[in-house]
N, C-alpha and C positions, 0 to 999 in steps of 0.2 A: 478423585476430583472433589473440590469443595466449593460451594457457591458462597462467594464473599459478600456480594451485594446484588440485590434484585432492584432494578430501577424501572419503575411503572411510569414511563415518560408520558404516554398517552394511551391508556388502556382502561376500559370499564369506567368507574367513577373517578379514577385517579388522574391527576395531572402532575407530572414531575414529582412523583412520590418515590422516595428511596427507603429501602429496608436494609439496614446493615446487619449482615450475618457473619462478620468476620471474626468475632470474638471466639476465643478458645482454639484448641488444636482442631477438633471437629465440632463438638458441642451439641447440646440439646437446646434447640431454638424453638420457643413457644410464641407463635403469632396469634395474638388475641384481638378480637374485634366484636363489637356488638352487632345486632342485626342491622343490615344495610350499610355496614362500615366498609364492605368490600372484600371480606375474607374469601369468599368463593371466587371473586374476580381475580384476587391476588394469586390464589391457588392455580386457576386456569392460566394466568400469566406466566407462572413458573414453568408449567408444562409447555406453553406456547413458545417460550424462549428456547427450550431445548429442541423441540420438534416441529416448530411452526405453528402459526395461527390457522385454525381450521377455516375451510372454504366459507362456511356459514357460521358466524359467531354471534353470540348474544351480547358482546361486550363493546359494540359499536354505537351505543345509544347516546353517548356524550361526544365522542370523537368519530369523524368519518372513517370509513374502511381504509381509505388511502393514508389517513393520519396516524393509525394505530402503531404504537412503538413500544417494545419491551426490551430492557437492556439488562445485562448481567455482567458481573465481574467474577471470573473463575479462577481457581488456582489448580495447576496440574500436579502430578506425582513429584516433579522436580522443584516445586516451589515457585515456578513462573506464574505471573498473573496475566490473564487475557481478558480483554473487554470486548463483548459482543452486543450487537442490537438486532432485533428481529422486527421486520415490518410485514404487513399482510400482502400477499401476492402469490403468484404461481412460479415465479423465477426470481433469482438473485434476492431472496428474502433475508439473508444472512448479511449484516453490515458490520464494519469495524467502528471504532470510536468516532471517526471523522465522517462516517456515513457512506463510505465506499463498500461495494459489494465484496463479499468474501465467498470462497468455495465451502460448501457444507462439509467437506472432508475435514476441514480445520476444526470444526466442533466435533465431528465424529471420533476424531483422535481422543478427545477428552472423555467421550462416552464409552470408549473401548468396546465398540461394536454392539452396545446395547440399543436396540431400536425402541420405538415407542411402545409397541405391545409388551416387550420383555420389561421395560421400565415400569409400566403399569402393573405388570403381573408380580414383579419381584420387589421394586422399590416404592410402590405406592399401595396405600390401604385406606379405604374410607369406611364410614359406618355401614353403608349398604353392603359392601363386600364382606365386612365382618359378620354381620347378621346372616347373610346368605351362606357364608361358610359354616357357621353354627347350625343353621337349619339343614345344610347338606349332611353334616355329621349325624344329625338325628334321623334324616330320611334314609340314610344308608346304614343305620344301626352301627355306626362306628367301624365299618369294615376297614381293615387295615390298608389294603391295597388302594382302595378309592380314596381314603382319607390322605395318604402320603401323596399320591398322584395328583389329586385335586388341589391340595395345598401348594404343591410345586407349581401347578399351572396358575395359581391365583384365581381360579374360577371355582364355582360350587357345583355340586351335584353331578359328578361324572356318571353316576348311575342313570341319571335322566338322559344323558347322551346315548348311553348304551340302549336304554329302553326306547328312545325315539328311533334308533337305528333298526332294532328288532321289529318295532311296530310298523315302520314304514315298509320294511321288507315283506312283513306278513300281509300288508295291504296289496302287495303286488303278486305274491304267489305263495300258495300253501298246498302241499300234497293232499290229494283226495278232497279238495274243496272245489267250490263253484263260484263263489262271489268275488274273490280276489281278481285283479285286473288282468294278470296274465291268464288265469285259468278261463275267465269269461271269454277273452280273445281267442283262446284256442278252440273253444266250443264254436265260437262264431266262424273261425277260419274253416273248420270241418264242414259246417253247414254251407258256406259259400262254395267250397270245392264241389260239393254234391250238386248244387245248383248249376254250376258251370258244366259239369259233365252232362247234365240233362238237357242242355241248350243244344239244338240242331236246326238244320235248314234244308228245304227241298228246292232245288234249282228251277225246275219247271214251273212249280206253283209260285215261286217267287217272281218269275219273269211275267207270268200271266197277271198276277196281282199288280205288278208295276205298270203294265200296259193299261190295264183297266183304270188305274189311278190317274194316269196321264190323260186318257180320254175324258174322264169325268172332270178333270181340271180344265181342259179346253172348253167343255160344254158350259161349265159354270162361268168361265171368263166371257163367253158369248152373251150369256143371260145378263151378266153384270153390266156388260157394255151397253145393252138395250135399256136396262133399268136406269143406268146413269144418264143416258140421253133424254129419256122421258121425264126423269126427275129435274134435270136442268131446265128443260122447257117449262115444267111446271113452276119452278122457282122464278122464271122470267114473267110468267102470267101472274103470278102472286105479287111480284114486284110492281107490275103495271096496275093491278087492282089497288095497291096501297098508295101509289103516287099520283094517279089521275086526279082525285079531288084536290090534293095540295097544289098541283100545277095549276088548276083552274083558279084557286084562291090567290095564288102568287100573281097571276096575270091581272086580276082585279085590283090588287093592291098597287101594282105598278102604275095602273092608269090613274088611280086616286092621287098618288105621289106626283104624277106629272102636272095635275091641276094645281098643286101647292108648291111648285118649283120656285115662286118668287117669295115665299115666306122666309123671313130671316132665320138664320141658325143662331139661337141665343143659348147662352150657358144655362146649366141646370139650375143655378141659383139666381137666375135673372129676376124672377117674380119676387123673391124674398129681398133681393137688393132694392127693387123698386119701392116695396112697402117700407123698408127700413129708411130709405132716404126721405120719403114723403113725411113719415112720422117724425123723423129727426128734424126736418125743416121747420115743422109747426112748433115743436118743443123749443127750439133754439130761439125762435122769434119771441116767444113769451118770456123766456129767460133774459133776453136783451132788455125788454121793457122794464122788468122788475129791478135788474141791476142799475139801470140809469136812475131810477127814482131813489133807490137806497143810497147811492153815492151822494146825491145832493143833500139828503137829510143828515148824513154823517158830518159832512164838511161844515153845515150850519151849526150843529152842536159843538164841534171842536172850537170854532171861533167865539163861542159864547163864554168860555172859561177865562177868569181874570187871575194873573199871577204876579208875585212880587220877586223880581230877579235878585234884588239885593239881599233879601231875606234867605232865599234858597242858596245863594253863593256862600253865606256864613253858616251853612247847616252843620258842618263838621265842628266848628268852633262852639256852636250852641250845645251840640251833643256832648262835647267835652265838658262845658260848664255844667250840664245837667248831671254828668257822672261825678264831677268833683263836689258837687253840692252835698252828696251823701257823706263823703269823707269829711267835708267841712263841719257838718252837723255832729259827726261822731267825735271828732277831735275837740269841739267845744264842749261836748258833754263829758269827755274823759279828763279834761285839764284840771278841775278841782281835786279829783281823786289823786292824781299823779303828785300834786303839790303837797297834799296831806301825807301821803306815803313817804315821800322824801324826808319830811320833817320827822316823822316817827323813827325811820331808820337812822338818822343822825343821832337821835337821843339814845337809842339802844347801843350804838357803837361806842359812843362816849363812855357809857357806863361800863361796858365790858373792857375797854381799854384801861380805865381807871383801876380795874381789879388786878390785870396782869402787869401794868407799868404805871404806878401811881405818880401823878404829877405831869404825865406827858399829854400834851395837847393832841386833839383828834387829828388836826391837820398835819402834825409831825409823824403821825403813825406810819406814813408811807415809808420812812426810812427803815423800818423793821422788816420790810417785805424780803430782802435777801435771806433772812433766817429761815424762811420756809423752804428754801432749797435744800437745807440739811435734814428736812424731816424724814425723808426716805432712809438716809443714811443712819439716823437715829433708830428707826424701826427696825432695820435689818440687823444692826449691831445689838440692839436690845433683845432681838429675838434669838440671838446666838447664845446668850448667857445661860439659859437653862439647859441648852444642848450640850455645852462644853462641860458643865457640872455633872450632868447625868452620864456622859461618856466616861469620865474618870471613875465614877463610883461603879458603873457596870463592868468595866474592864478589870477592876480589882476583884469583883465577886466572881467572874468567869475564870480568872486565873486561879483562884483558890479552889474551884470545883474541879479543874482539869488536873491539877497537881494531886488531889485526892484520888481521882479515877485512875491516874497512872500508877499510883502506889498499889492500888488493888489489883490491877492487871499484872504487875510484875510478881506478885504473889501467886496468881493463878498460873502463870507460865512456869514458875519453878515447880509447881505441883504436877504439871502435865509432862514435864521432861522426864520424870521418874518412871513412865509407862513404857514397856517394851513394844517395838514395832516390827512388822514383817516386811519382806521385800514385795511391795504391793505391785510393781510393774510387772515382775516375772509371774507372780501369782494371777494377775489379771490376764496376761497373755495366755497362760495355761487354761484359765477358766473360759476365756473366749473361744480358744481352739476346741475345747471340749463341747461348748454350746453349739458351735458351728457344725460340729459332727452330728448334732441331733441326739435322739434317744437311741443310743447304740445298743443298749441292753434289749430293748424291744425289738430293734431292727435285727439283731442276731436271732432272736427267737422266732421272728417272723420269716427270716430267710430260711432258717432250718426247717420250719413248718412247710414253707413253700417248696423246698427241695424235696422233702418226703412226699408232699402231695404231687409234685411234678413226676417223680419217679413211679409212684403208684398209678397215676393217670396214664403214663406212657405204657405201662405194662397192660392196663386194661384196653387201651386203644389198639395195642398190638394184637391182643387176642380178638378184638372186635374186627380188626382188619382182615385177618385170615390169610391163608395161602402161604404163611411164613412159618417154618418149622424150627428156626434157631431162637437164640436169645435176643433180649432187647438191645444189649450192647453190640452184638454182631449185626443186628438189623441197622443200628445207627451207622455202622461202618460199611454196610453193603453198598456195592456200586450198581445201582438200579439203572436200567436204560433211561435215557433222557426223555423228556416229554415230546420233543421234536421228532425223535425216532418213532415213538408210539403214534404220534399224529401222522407220520408218513405212512406207517403201516395201516393205520385206520382209514387214511385217505385211499391208499391203494386197495384195500379191502372193499371200501365204499364204491370206489370206481369200478372194481370188478363186479360187485353186486348190481350197480346201476347198469353197467354194460350188458350183464347177463339179463337183467330184467328187460332192458331195452330190445336185446336181440331176440329174447323169448317173445316178447310182444310183436315184434316185427315178423317173426317166424309164424306166430299163430295168425297174424293178419294176412301174411302172404299165402298160407295154406287156405284160409278162408276165401281169399280172392281167387285162388285156383279152382276151388270147388265151385264158386259162384260162376266163374267163367265156363266151366265145363257144363254146368246146367244150362247156361245160356246157349251154348252151342248145340246141346241136345235138343233144346227147345226149338231152335231154328231148323234142325234137321227133321224133327217130327212134324213141323208144319209144311214140309216139302223141301226137295233138294234146291239148294241156293246156288244159282250159277255164279261163277267167279270169273275174274278176268283171265285166269289160266284156261278154264273151260272155253271161253270165247276164242282165246288164241288158238287152242287145239282144233276147234270147229272150223275157223277160218283157214288154218293150215291144211286141214282135211279137203276142204272146198277148193283151195288153190291147187291141190294135187289133181283133183278131179277135173278142174278147168284145163290144166296142162295137158292131161290125157285126151280129153275131148278135142283140144286145139291140135294135138299131134295127129289124132285120127282124121281131123278136118283137112289139115294142110298136107300131111304126109301119107295119108292113106292107112289102111288097116295092115300095117306090118306086123311081122310075128312078135317083135319086142313090144309094140304098143298093145297087141292083143294080150300078151302075158301081164303086162302092167295093169291093163283094165280088169283082167281076171282077178288080179290080187287086190285091186282097190276096194271093192266090197264083194267078197266071194258070193256066188249065187245070185247076184243081181246085175242086170245090164247096166253098162256104164251110163247111158243117158238118165236112167231112172236113179241110179246111185248118185250122179252129180247133181240132179234136181233135188234129191233128198238132202244132199249135203248143203246146198244153198238155202234150202227152207230151214234146216236146222241151225245154220249159222245166223241167219236173220232172226230166227225165233229167240236165240240166245241173246242176240244184241237187243232185241225188244224187251226181253225179260230184264236184262241188266239195267235198261232205262226205267222200266216200270217198277222194279223191285230194287232200285238203287239204295234205298234206306236199308233193306235187309242184307244186301250185299256189303254195304259199308259196316253194319253191325257185325256180320260174320267175320269180316277181315280184321276189324278192330278187336274182337273177342279173341281170335286166334293168336294175333300178335301179342296181346296182353297176356294170354295164357303162356305163351313161350317165355315171355320176360318174367313173369311171376315164378315159373318153374326154375329158371336160372337163378333168380334171386333167393329161392328157398334152399337150393343147394349151397349157395355161397354163405347163407346164414348158418346152415348146419355145420360147415367147416369152421366158421368163426366161433361157434358155441364150442366145438371140440378143442380148439386152441385155447379158448378161454379156461376151460376146465384144467388144462395142463398148467397154465399161469397160476391158477388158484392153488393147485397142489404144491407148486414151488414156493409160493408165498407162505403157505401153511408150514412147510418145512423150515423155512427161514425164521418164521415166528417162534417155533418151538425152540430152535437153536439159540435164539436171542435170549431166552430166559433160563437156559440150561445152567450158566455159571451161578445164578442165584438160587438154583434148586427149587424154582417155583414152577408149578404147572399153570400155564397161562389160560386165561379166558380170552374170548375174542378181543381184538384190539380196541373197539370202542368201549367195551367194559373195562378193560385194563387201563384206560385213560383215567377213569374216575379213581380206581385203585391206586394208580401212580400218584394222582394228586393228593390222596389222603396219606399215602406212604411218604410222600415228600414232606407234607406238613408235619408228620410224625418225626421224620428225621431232622426237620428244623428245630424240634424241641430239644435235640441233643445239644445244639449250641446254647439254647436257653439254660439247660441243665448245667453245662460248663460255666456259663456266666453266673448262675446262682452259686455254684461252688467257689468261684473266684471271689464273688461278692462276699460270701460268708468268711472266707479266710482273710480277705481285706478288712472286714468289719472287726474280726477278733484281734487282728494285729493293731488296728487303730485303737481299739478299747484298751489294750495292754499298754500302748504307748501313753495314752492320756492318764491312766491310772498311776503309771510310774512317775510322770511329770507332776501330777497334783499331789501325790504322797510325798515326794521330795520336797515340794515347796511348803507343805504343811508340816513336814518333819515327822511323818508317821510311817510305819512299815507297810509294805505290800504283801497281802495274804493271797493264797491260792483261791481260784474261783471267786474273786472279789468282784462285786458289781460296781459300775461306774457311777450310778446315780447317787448312792449315799456319799461317796467321797466328793462328788461334784457339789452336792448340797453343803457339805461341811466347808469346802473351799469357798463357796459363795458366801456363806456366813461369816467366815474369817475375813474375806475380802470387804464385805459391808462394814464390819467392825473397824478394820484398819482404815477404810476410807473415812469413816466417821471421826476416828482419832486424828487423822492427818488433816482433815478439814477443820477440826476444832483448833489445832495448833496453827494452822494457816490463819484461821480467823483471829486468834489472839495476837499473832504477829502483826497482822494488818491493823488491829485496834491499837497496838502499842505504837506503831509508826505514826498512826493518825493522830494519837494523843500528844506525842512528843512534837509533831509539827504544829498542833493546835496550841500547845504551851508557849512555844517560841513565837507564834503569831500573836497571842494574847499579851505577852511581855512587850512586844513592840507596839501593840495598840495602846497599852497603859501609858508608855512613854509619850506617844504621840498625843494622847488625850491631855496629859499634864502640860505639855508644851502649848497645845491650843488654848488651854484655860489661861496661861500666863500672857500670851499674845493678846487675847481679848481684853484682859484687864488694863493692859497699856493703851490700846486704842480707845477704850471707853474713857479713861482719864483725860486724854487729849481732846476728845470731842466735847466733854462737858465744860472744859475750860474755855474752849472757843465759843460756846453758847452762853457763857456767863453763869453757869451752875457749878455747885461744889462737886467734888469728886465722888461723894456719897450719894448723889441724886440718882434715883432709879429711873430706868427707861419710862415707866409709866408717868412720873412726875414731869419729865421733860416733854413727853408726848402730849399730855393734856395742855401744858403751857403753850406749845406750838399750835394746837387745834384751836385754842381761844384766839390767838394772834391771827390765824388764818380766818376765823369767823369775822374778826373786826375788819380785816382788809377786804373780805367779800362784801360786807355791808357798805363800805365806802365806795366800791365799785358800782353797786346797785344805786347808790345816791347820785353819783356822777351820771349814770344813764337816765335816771328820772329827770334831772335837771336839763339834759340835752333834749329830751322828748318834749318838755314843756315849752322850751325855746323854739323848737321846730314848729309846734302847733301855732304859736303866736305869728311866726314868719308866714306860714302857709295861709293863715286867715287874712293877713294883710294883702297878700299877692291875689287871693281869690276875689276880694272886694274890688281891687283895682281893675282886674280883667273884666268883671261883670259891668262895671260902670262904663268902661270903654265900649263894649258892645251895645249897651242901652243908649248911649249918646248917638250911636250910628244908626241903630235899627228901631229903637222903641223909646224916644225921649219922654213919652207919657209914663214910663215905669221908673224914671229916675228917683222919684220921691219915695218909692216902696223899698222895703229892705230886700237884701239879696235873696233871702229865703222865699220871698213872695215873687220878686221880679223874674228870677231864673225859671221856675216852673211855667209862668205865664208866656214868656218868650219862647220856651220849647213848645208849648201848645200851639202857638201861632206858626211855628215851623212845620208842625205835623199837618196842620190844615193846608199849608201851601203845597206840601208834597203830595197830598191826596188829590188836590186839584190838578197839579201837573200829571199825575198818573192817569186821571180820567181823560185828559186832553190827548196824551200820548196813545191811549187805547183807542180813542175815536179816530185819531189819524191813522192808526195802523189798520183799523177796520175799513177806513175809506180806501187806503192803498190796496188792500187785498180785493175790495169790491171793484176797484178800477181794473186790477189784473184779471178778475173773473170775467168782467165785461169785454175786455180785449179778447180773451180765449173764446167767448161765446160768439163774438163777431167773426173771428177766424174760422170756427167750426161752421158757422152758418154759410161763409163763403165756399168752404170745402163741399158742403152738402149740395149747394147750387152746382158746383162743377160736376159732382157725381151724377146728378140728375141729367145734365147736359150730355155726359158720356153715355148714359143709358139711352137717351133719345138718338144719339148717333148710332148705337149698336142696333136699335130697333127701326132705324130709318124714319124717325118721327120728327116733326117739327116742333112739337109741344109736349110737355110731360103728360098732359091729359090724354094723348093718343096711345100711351104705352099699354094699357090693358088689352086693347083690341089686337095689337101686334103680338103681345104674349100669347094670346089664345091660338092665333094661326101657327105659331111656332111650336106650341105644344101639340096640336093636331098632326103636324108633320113628323114629329118625334115619335107619336104613338103609332102612326102607320109604318114608319121605319122599323120600330121594334117588333111590330106584328110580322112585317116582311122577313125580318132576320129569323123570328121564330119558326115561320112557315118553311123557310129554306132549310133551317136546321133539322126540322121533321123530315123534309124530303131527303136530306143527306143521310139521316139516320135509317130511313126506309129503303134507300137506293142501293143497298148491297155494295157500297163502295164507288158507285158511278157518280160523276160530277152533275151539276145542274144542266149543263148543256147536253150531256149524253141522255139524261132522263127525259128532257124535252124532245130531243130527236127521236127517242124510242117511242114516246107517246104520240108523235105526229101522225095524225090520220088514223088513230086506233079507236075502235068503237068499244065502249066499256061492256056492252051486252055480249059481244062476240067474244071478248076476253074471258068472261064468266063462263060461257058454254064450253069453250075450249079447255079451260081449266078443270071443269067438272068431268069431261070426257077423259082427259089424261089421268085424273085421279082414279077413275074407275078402272082404267087400263092397268095402272100401276098396282092397285090394291087386289084386283080380281084375277089378273093374269100374270104379270111379271113377278111380283113378290111370291106367290105360291110356287111358281116354276123355280125361282131362286132358292127358296127354302128347300124344296125337294132335291134339287141338284147339290146343294150344300151338304144335305144330310147323307146322300148317297156318296159323295166324296169323302165325308168324315168316316163312314162305315168302312169304305175301301182302305182309307189310310190306316184305320185301326186294325183292319184285318192283315194289312201289309206289315204293320209295326209288330203285331202278334206273331206273324210268320217269321219275320227276320229277327224277332226280339228287339227290333229297332237297334239300339247299341247295348242291348242287355249283356251280350257275351262281353263286349269290351269293358262295360261298367262293372261287371262282376270280376273280370281280370284285374281291372284298375283297383277295385275295392280289396281284392285278395292281396295285391302288392302293397297297397297302403296299410293293411292289417298286419302283413308280415314286417314292414318297416317299423310299425308301432310295437309289434311284439319284440323286434330285435332291440329296439331302444329300451323298452321296459325290463327286458331280461338282462341287458347289460347293466342297467341301473340296479336291478335286484342283486346281481352278482357283486356290484361295487359296495352295496349296502352290507351284504353279508361278509364280504372281505373286510370292510372297514371295521365292523364290529369285532370280527375275529383279531385283526391286528391291534385294535385298541385294547381288548382284553389281555392279549399277550404282552403288550407294552406296559399295561398297568402291573401285571404279575411280575414281569422282569424288573420293573422299577422298584417294586416292594422288595424283591430279593436283594437287589444291589444296594438300596439306600436304607433298609429298615434299621439296621444296627446304628450307624452314625446319626441318622435323623432322630430316632427315638431317644438316644442319649442326650442330644442337644435339646429336644423337646421337654424331657424331664427337667433339665437345668433351668428352662424358662418357665415351665408350668408351676413348679413349686413356689417360686416367689410371686408369680402372678396371681396365685390363689391364697397368698398369705399364709402358706404352709399347710393349708387344709389338705392339699395333696402333696405327696412326696415325690411321685414319679409317674411316668406313662410307659406302659409295658404292652406287649403283645399277648393276646390270649386267644381262645378258640370258642366260638359259639355253639349252640346245639347242632348246627348243620356242619360242624367241623371246619367253619371258615375262620381264618384269622381275623380278629378284631383289635381295636385299641381299647384299653381300660385305664382308668386312673387308679393309682395305688395311694391310699391314705397313709398318714404316718402310723396308724394302728395296724397297717397291713391289709385293711379291707380293700377289696377290688371293686371298683364302681364302673358299670358300663356307661356308654354315652348316653343312652336313653334315660338313665336314672340321674343324670346331672341336671342342674338347673340351667336356664337359658343363658344366664351370665357366664356360668362355668364353661358351657360348651363354646361360647364366644371366645373365652380365654384360652381354651384347648386349641381352637383354630388359630388364634393369635400366636401361641406358642409354636405351632407347626410352621407358620409363616416365618417367624423369627429364626427358627431352626434352619430352614432352607436358606434364608438370607445369610445367616452366620456361616453356613457351609460354603455358600458362594463367595464370601468375603475372604475365605482362607485361600482361595485360588485366583482371585480377580481384584483388581484396584477397586477401591471404594467409590460409591456414588451416593448423593443424598437419599435418605430414607424419608419419604413424605407421608405423613399420617394426618387424616382429616376427621376430626371430631369423633373418635371411636369410643370415648369413655362415657357416652351418655347413659348406658344402663349399668355401669359399674358403680358399686357403692364407694363411699369415700376411702376405705382402707385399700380396696383392690385397685382404685383409681391411683392412689399414692404409689402402691407397689408397681403398677404398670409404668408409671412415670419414672420410678427408680430403675426399672429394667431398660427404659429408653435411655436414661442417663448412663447406665453401664455400657449399652451398646454405642453410645456416642464416643467412646474410647476408640472405636474401630471405624465409624463412619459418621458423617454429619447426619443428625436426626432433626427434621423440622416438623412440628406439630401445629396444625391449625385448630382453633377452637373458638367457640362463642362464649364459653362459660368462664366467668371470673373465678370460680371455684377451682378450676384446673390450674389457673395461673397461681393462685395461693398455694396450692399443694406443691406445684413445681418449685416455688420459692422456698418452701419448707424443707426441701430435700438437703441431706447433709452436703451433697455435691454442688449445691446451688451456686455458691460463690465463684467456683472456678469452672463449672461445667454446665450451668443452666443460664439461659439468657432469654429475657422477656422482650417482646416487640408488640407495641400496641398500635393498631390501625385507628386513625382518627375517625 
């Protein structure tokens, strides 16, 4: 599957943003964006498209949850394109292009069963996962199994998971420990069982204690009833004591209120309203008097102003004359200067015209104006003269230089053709092939040394292993038992040991219980014979036989048979005495059974327990005997298992460790074979490269010849050949360039000469039209035309000055006429004055009239406002009078002067009513919930002195008699209940049993969890080891292929080695053969090792499964520039198999990706705005 386009329709900060990823077959796509450009949102959007938007998302800050949409165009293995959209929701979240719901299975087909967890683990890698993986390799010291397994899972620190499992299991149970949870609960369970056995009960004592408790309970109830009655009566007397004064005060208040029944009920603000209305009436009357006087004065002042309506009507005309007067004065001042200027310009123009056109009158110069239109043509054509001449000279010089350079280049080519050249392409291919092979000489020496070291180490390890008597080769081929078989035997042996230990402990405990029970029985017998139910049964049967004999003698007489039976009943004792003794003995046994029920119960319990323990001990002894037979059979099978190997085995749990070390030693056999194969392959490859290089160089191949000198010679020859070829190529390119330049310069020279001839023709035509000779220069013609233009410009200025003078004269005449017309109408007295004097005086008169009109208008406006204020004052005064009349009506007064007395009576009535309400509220608060009528009825005819005396007597009775009796009875009942609870244990036995069951349930839960933890750790370790054995060779080969380029050749391979504890570990192998452990690597190198492991797993997955996009998020932060480029090159190579998408914030990564050799066809850059 390939992602062709990611459409962020409404997601995170994006709205309708499309990222086109369709370029290339698969392609390396680098998506770059600055901080806050939305890179992380785009990455989350890609994952959300494939597997759904999370329930809680941080990408809904711009778009609402219901509006979130991510789309994508995907291509399957058959080349068909599909369009999907994803919305946020719980059902039907996958949509087609038209927004219709789709089944999730349609997208699952493209993902080929890869769920979100597997996609994150195998096809996703971010910076945190990379760093965590490198730290995990360091924490686990490069252990091979954990490294391979952890990188396959895509998670870090598998050893931490194992440690957590072991630690959590140890927190629950540990042999011979006390603090773990299961150990502590086992101890607690033993103690609770002991307490439960000690709990017992006597029936007679329990019944007596129960009856005593019931009697004391009844006695306490009687006392509490008497105490409650006395207390209730005391509460009633106390209430009477509290309410009698209040009831008397209430009666007096009701009497006073009856006397004020005719007082009006006035509002609370009635007094303030009366005061406000009276004050306002006085204020308004004063304001009315003042307003009337001011209105008369303003009207008198307004009528005193005198105005000229005719003068004010012509105000705008007078203002216009005042403004025109300034222009009139300025024009009169400028006119002499304008006349003098026009005369001077005319003289200068005539003199200049006489120079360029002698004999031509100034008035006729206007006919020469059309010549000025040709001035631009003269300037442009004259400017081209020097350019066309220069072009011809320059073209001739460049053509000569080019022909000389071409001649020199031809001579150099002839000399270079005489040098002999090699077949550079074949030589270059041979050199590149030898370079790609690396330093084969050193690699062969290193492989030989490693092979010798491996053989010697194997022999030493075999000697250290022990218990093997054959050779190392035979040991490599020996068929040792499997680890599962040994674990089975070890488990069986451990189960037998644990069973024997358990049975032995149970046998010891059972024997101890038997001894303890026997001691208990002996102690009971030493304290006196303990009667049993059997003894009582025998005594009663003996008594019954005696009674039958007595009855036979009494009813049937003393027959011979009856006499014989009586003689045998109790030999030597008469029947009546024997029967009496039997009755006494049976009754005594029954009495003893009741009195000594505890001892009887203890003896019966101990006897039954002893019989049960004896049977259990016999059963345990039989199980131990059978167990010994099983152990002997297991030992024989164990010895038989190792006989084919010729090994005398240790116990199974010890042989497990021996087998682990032996299997690791056998694993080295494959490593030795690989080293031998590698050595042979390296030698053949070196011979092939030597033969190819010597054939290309034309030199013979010698025996035991090293590759490095021949490769140096070939590289030197290749560099020399390249330089010669490059020199020849440069000469050919220069010759081609010079020949093209010569042809171009010849054409340029022809064009320059043609341009010069055309210019000369156009110039002759123009000079003839202007009246000049053909030899006239452009400068001469330009000067003549400039002088003509100057003359014509002066003529234009002269006409302009004459027009201005005529306009001034015309305006002066019109201004005088307009002024005289206004003066005749408005101010005849100013006709004799000049316009400069008359106009200002007329305007001053207008200003005075306007000021007088403004004063009159202001006085009239004030008078109008005063009239309005007077009307408002009179209306307010009328309203105030109406308010006072309404207040008199409320107070039932005929005149406003009577209002204060009415107000005082109303206030007194309100005060008494408030006090009455307060007294009644106090009575209700003190009346214990009774209403006022009930309280009055209760106090009717009651004497306060009698209430006090009765209350005092009741208090003494309660405190001195009833309360002490109640306390004594309560204490006796508490003691009885405590004794009864102690006797019965209350529910102690039930509580203990319930606690034991709860503890057993908790023990069962924690024990099962402990077993699951141990089993999980065991299964995880076995899975890790099995994964290492199955995948070590293919994964390490691919890891080496990635690790070498990722480290820029600093490391050549990744191999398996063994640490001091003989555990397999991963090591990096440098090109020099040095082996470097993970803890000796730098942080960046460890990260690159983890990346190589992840890529190896991905590569192996792609061999057997369809491709999916590999998504990488900013993992190059700690890589230097060289290794970052190398990593991008590895991604570009991986892009041949699957689509690779790299998200980054860094412009440097983009530049490095663009600089890759595959950039043009394989690398594509996408920028987020």
